[in-house]
N, C-alpha and C positions, 0 to 999 in steps of 0.2 A: 287567064286559063289557057290559053291557045299557047302562051311561048312556054309553060309550062310542061302543057303535052308535049311539045313537041321534043322537049327533051328528054323521055321519056323512050327505053328502050324497046323496039318492037314485042319481044317477049311477054314485056310488063303489059304494055297497053292490050295484048291479049287476053294475060290473065286479070284487068283489071273488067274486060269487059263480060267474060264467062262470069264472073264473079255479079256482075250489074242485071244480068239476065235472071240469075238464079234468086234473085233479091227484088227484083220489079220493081228500081227504083225511076227517077227519070234518066234522059239522057246525060245529066251532070253531075258523074259520079267519081268523078276525079277527088285524090282526096288531098287535105288540107295539110301541108308542111307544118313544123312547129315554127312560131314565132318566137326570134330572141332577140328581134331591135326593142332597146328602151331596157333595156332589162338594169335594172339598179339593186337587185342583192347579191351580196359577197357571196352569198353561198351557191346562189343559182348560176351567176358568172364562169365559179371554176365547176358544179354539177354537170350543168345543161350540154354543153360540148360531150362531153364523155357521154349520158343518155343517150341522146341523139343519135351518138356513133355508136351505141353499143347495141341498142334495141328498135335502132329507128331507120339506120343509113343514111346515104347519100343520096338516096332516089327520092322525089317529090311524095310516092306513093305508099312508104316507107316498106318496102321488101326486102332490106338491105342489110341490115342491122347482123353486126355478127354475132349474134346468141343465137340468130335464126329463130324459126317463128314462134318458137315456147319459149323463148328468153327470160329472165328476170333477175328479181334481186338475187338470188342464189350463185346463178353465173357471175355478176358482178364483185360478188362478196370474196368470189374466187381469186380476184384478181389482185394483186399488191397496191397496182396505183388508184385501183379507187378506193379500196381499205384505207389508202394512204389521206385521202379526202374526208372519209368521212370521220377519220381521225384527228382531222386539222378542225374540222369545224364541228366538231363534236356532236356526231348526228345517231348514236347508237340508239337514240331514239329518233328514228328517222323519218316517221311520218305520224301525223298525230299530237293529242289525243283527240279526236272525234266524239264529240257527245251524243248521243241519241236515245228514241225511246224511252223517252222522257213520261215518267207517272209520279204519283203524287206523294209515293215514301219510296220511290229507286228511282237510278239512272243507268245509262249504261256506255260505258265508254269504249273505243278501237284505238287501238295505237298499232304501225307498224317497227317492227325491230329491223336494225341494221345485222343479220343474223338468228342466228339462236339466241333469247336470252329469256330470263325468268321477269315478268310482268305482274303490277297487282298495285288496285288504285286505292288511295287511303284517303278518307274525310275525316279529321278530327281522330274520335277513338273506332271509328267502321272502319271495314276493309273488305277489299271486294274477295273475290276468290283470284287464286294465284292460276298465272295460265303462262305454259311455258311454250313460247312462239318457234316454229320449224319452217321448213320451204315447201310441204306439204299445202299449207293456207298463203303462202308468199311472205312467212313471219308476221302475220298479223295474228290480230288478238280480241277478244271483244269481253269485258270483264262487268259484271254489277255487282253496286253498290245497294244494299238493301236497309231498312229501318231510318230513314229519312222522313221528314217532317212535309206535312205540304207547304206548296207556292213559298217556299223557302230558300234565301240566298245560301249557299254553301263555296267555299274555297277548296281545292283536292290537291294532292302532289300525285304523281308517279313514279313508282319505287319500279327499277330496273336493275336487276340482279342486284337488289338491296338498297340501291344507293337511290337517293330521294330527288326527284327531281320537282322543281319549284317555279312557277312564274307567274307574273300578274294575271296573265287571260287563264288563267284555269281556276274559272270560277264559273259558277251556274246556278240557275234557280227551279228546284222542282215543280211540276207540275199542278195547276190547283185541283181540288176534289172538285166533284158533281158538284152543282148546285153553291159553288163558293163564290159569291159576287165579289167579284175582282176585276181589274185592267191588265190586259196584257197585248205586245204586238207577235204577229207573224208575219216574216217576211218570206218572198218568193221570188223566183226570176229562171229565168232561162236566155239561151244566147250568153253562156259564158266559159267561152275559148280561152286556153290562155294566152292573153296580150299583154307582155310585160308594163305597158307603162301604163293600162288603165286597173292592174290587181289593188292598188290602194282602195278597191271600190267594199272590198270585203272587210277593210281596216275601218272605214267610214259607218256601214252596216254594223258593224262588232260594237261598234262606240254607240249606237245607237240601244244598245241592250232589248234584241230581240228575245221573246219565250225560246223561238224555233225559226229555221229557214227551212221550206220549200226547194227543192231543186227538182224543176221541172221539165228535165232531159235536155240534151247537148250541155249539159252541166261539164264537159269536155269536149274538144272536138277532135274525134279520133279519125273517121272514117276509112279504116284499115280492119276489113271484116276478119279475113284469112290468117290475123299473125297476133297472136296473145302477146308478146313481148313488147308490139309497138301498144298494143291498148296499153298495158302495165306502164310503159313510159309516161302518157298522157296522164296518168292518175298520180304516177311520182310526182312529175313535175309541179302539178295542181296542188298537192296534199305538203310540197317545201317552199311554196309561196307563204313567208311569212305574215301577209296579210288574210290570207289564206285560212292559215293554222289559228291567228287570232278570231275568226267568228269560229270554228268549228270547236276549239277547247273552252267555248262560252255559250256555245247553242247548241240547242237541240237540232240536228241534220236530218232531215227525210229527202230522198231522191226516186225516182222512176228515171228511165231512159226515154230516149226522142232518139230520130235516126240517126245524127249524127253520133253518137258516145253505145248506140248498139250495132250501127251497121255504115251505111252511106245514104247520102241524101238521098229524100223521101223513098226510104227503105221500107219496105213489108217483110215481115217475119213469115207470115204466112201460117196455115194449120198445122198443128203435129210439133214435134222435135225432128223430124227423119234429118235436117236440112244440119249438115255435120258440124258448121259455124256455132248454132245456137246455142250446146248447152255447155261448151268451153267459154264459150264469150260470154252468157251468165256467170259461170262460176268467177272470172274476173272479176265483173260487177261486185257480188257479193263480196269476194275479198277487198274492196275498196269503200264500203259503205258500212252505215251502222243503222239499217232499217229495226223495224218490229219484225216483221217477216217478209221474204220474196216468193211473191206470187204465194202458189201453195206446195212450194218446196219442191223436192226432188220430183215428187208423182207430178206436180204439175207447173215447172219454172215459171220465172215471169218478174216484174219487179214490183207489181201493184201490193199495196196496202196500206191497214187504216187505222188510226190512231186517235186519241179526244186527250184535248186539254180542257178540262173543265169540262164545260159545259159547251162545246163547239167539239163534231165530231169531224174529224178531215178520212177522206176516201181518193187515194192516189192513184191514178190507174195509168194502166201500160197500155198505150195506141199502138204499138208496134211489135211486140213479138208476136202476135199471133193475129195481128192484120190481114185481112184475105178480102181483097175486092171481087173476087168473084164471088164468094161466100155472102158479100155485102157483109164484112163484120170488121168494125175495129179490136174488136175486145176479145173473141172467142168466145166458146160458149161458156166455158170455167167462170172466167173471167166476169164476163155478165151475171151468170148466175151471185157470185160471190157479191157483186154491188148491190145487184137490187135484195137480196135477202139483207144486209147491211145498212142499207137506204132506209128498208122500211122497218129496219128493226132499232134506229137508230132513237136516243132519248135525248142528246144535246138541242140545246135553243136553237143554237144554230149549225149548220151540217155544208160542209165547203167540198164540193166534188173538183178536183186539180185532174188535168186533162194538158199532155205535152203540146197537142194542135188546139185551134179555135173550135168553139161549140156553136158560135150565131152563124144564120144563114149569110152577113155578109161579107163572112172570112175572104182570104184569097185565094186565086187558082178556081174559081167556081169552086172550091171544096172540094178538088182534086185528093189535097192531102189533108183534110180535116171532118168534121163533123155533117159538115154542109154539104157535102158531095152526095149524089145521087147514091150512091153505093152503101153510104153510111147512115142517110139521115134516118130509117125508119129505126135503127137500133137506139139513136139518141132520140128521139119520140118514145121510141119503150121506155127510156129513163124519164123522160119529162112526163109520159102520162101517168107512171106509177106514180111519182111527186104528187099528182091530181087525185088519180084514184084515193090513196093513202092519205091524202090529205098532211103531207108532208111539210111541213113550215119552217122558214130560216133555211132553205136552202141557196148558197152562193157559189159559182162557177170562177173558175183561173184559170188561166191556164197561158202556153208561153210560145214559143216557134216562130212566131211575126216579130223581126227585131225591130217593136216600136211599145208604147203602154197605149189600151187603147180602155173605152169604156162600152159594152154594147149591150143594151136590153130587147129581150124577146119577148111580148107580149102573148098570153096565152087564154085561149076565150074561156077557161074553165078552170082557171087559178091565176094566183098573183105573178106579175111580170118576174121573169128570171133574168138578174142581172151578171154580166161576165165582165168581169177585169183580165186583162190582158199584160203580159210585163213579161220580155224577151230581149232584153241588152242590156245584160251588166256587165259585161265585158267587150264586148265585141264593137267590131269597126264596123262593119258590115249591118247598112239601114235598110229597112222598108218603108214605102211610102205611108201616109196617113191616109185613113178613110173618113171622106167627110160624111159618110152615111153613119158613123159610130155616135153617139150619145158626147164623148171626147175621144181624141185621135193625137198621140204626140211620137214626137222620135226625133227628138234634140240631144244629143251628147249621148251618154250611157246613164241607166236610170235600176232603181229596182221597184217591183211592189210591195206594201205594207198593208197589210189587215189587222187593224185595229181594235180591239176588242171590248166593250166597256159594258161588262155585264152588271154595275152597280146600280143602274138606275132599272126602275118597276118596267120602264120599255127599254130591254135591252139594245144598245147601238153599238153597229161594226162600221166602221170607217174605212173607206181604201184613200191610199194615200200612194203618189207615184214622190217617189224619192230619188233626186238624182244624184252622181256621183260622187258629188261634195257633200251629200248629205241633206240638202236644200230640200223642203217640202216642194212640188211645183202642181200638184194639186191634190184635194180632198173630196170625198164624195161618201156624205154620210147615209147609213141606212139602218131606217128601224124594223125591230124587229116585228111590229107589228106591221110594216108596209110590206112581210113574206109572208103573212097569214092568208089563210083560207075563208077566214071569221072575220074579212073585211065587209 
């Protein structure tokens, strides 16, 4: 980092320092420039240099893109040279499709077009609503197809200006209904910086046919808090990745952000929405994912959301946007109220609570950036106490952030033990040390987490699997529902 920092202009260093103070991150707040070495995609070899020059710039901190702080696809499509690249590589469907918000009888589909277009999804005789994309939403559209059958395989086509686009990866499965005794897999991960030589991880993940993927933050590494143009560039690149597109077009995608895709390393958003970067950065996030909802919407922005896949309920928490160490909160009051209320009302046999940072007391940095900190532990214990007080069975914790895979066990005097499964090195090169005090800890190469739910037995089972970048399972850890019960 010293060599990068030394090459930055003095004015830029001052700007970075001001941003760092306002976000309360650690001292290491320097941006992480795009990685291009090892690129294999013909499309990316042509588009990547153009995108980086136009929206990020030639400095390490992403402050000098020629289209300014708010540049995006509209500005790019005004340049004949970029339009020529789009036409050469047939990229009118610029990003996507990305599947999301899976339900037993419906699914949502997200796309981005290269300039204004009319788009629609078709599944057999069923059609989604038709949407016209525009620069107001960065040429994105979300369409819903209804009238589907539960837990059923479908293929689909994207209709763009009347032209039908079909690919082998355009297939998916709907969610099961509540009380439908089936088996399905949900993958999850973090530490997903765009590293060209590791992008094939997404393709191998797609080949395992998970029903859904949970992105626990650090889904892209942006680290540029004040320029939406640079933020958009990182999303354009990730969604242009053929391997990532293979996953998103066939798997339900659900995402929250963590520090590197919200703002900067170890950042905290603080209370309220007064910080000038918060609403614009949230808008960019919304434009690039396909979640069921985004926090409390315009009235209470955030990335938290919940959903169910059959008899499994998922709570995706946002531990950054309203994190305030002085107020000793990770979630902020509104999100905490949402989580406690939703958890108390959950009807699924299993309940998965996802966090961008670790839950367990053995976490890194003595809890300075996790639920184990003196500033956040009381709020965490409030969640854990609710599980006891309301006798909520089947709770599983998952998390990201640390570049390794762990299993942690938290024994509780008034309830069943809580197990936490960490996985946060899908594509990243950087690695964190393993922890001997964990039940299991692993950091070799790249990997993702998988929750395999088998709801068919009388005593349903969830099996955690750590799967390496080649698709090989390196660890299995089964948990019967009966071991996550207050009636043991």
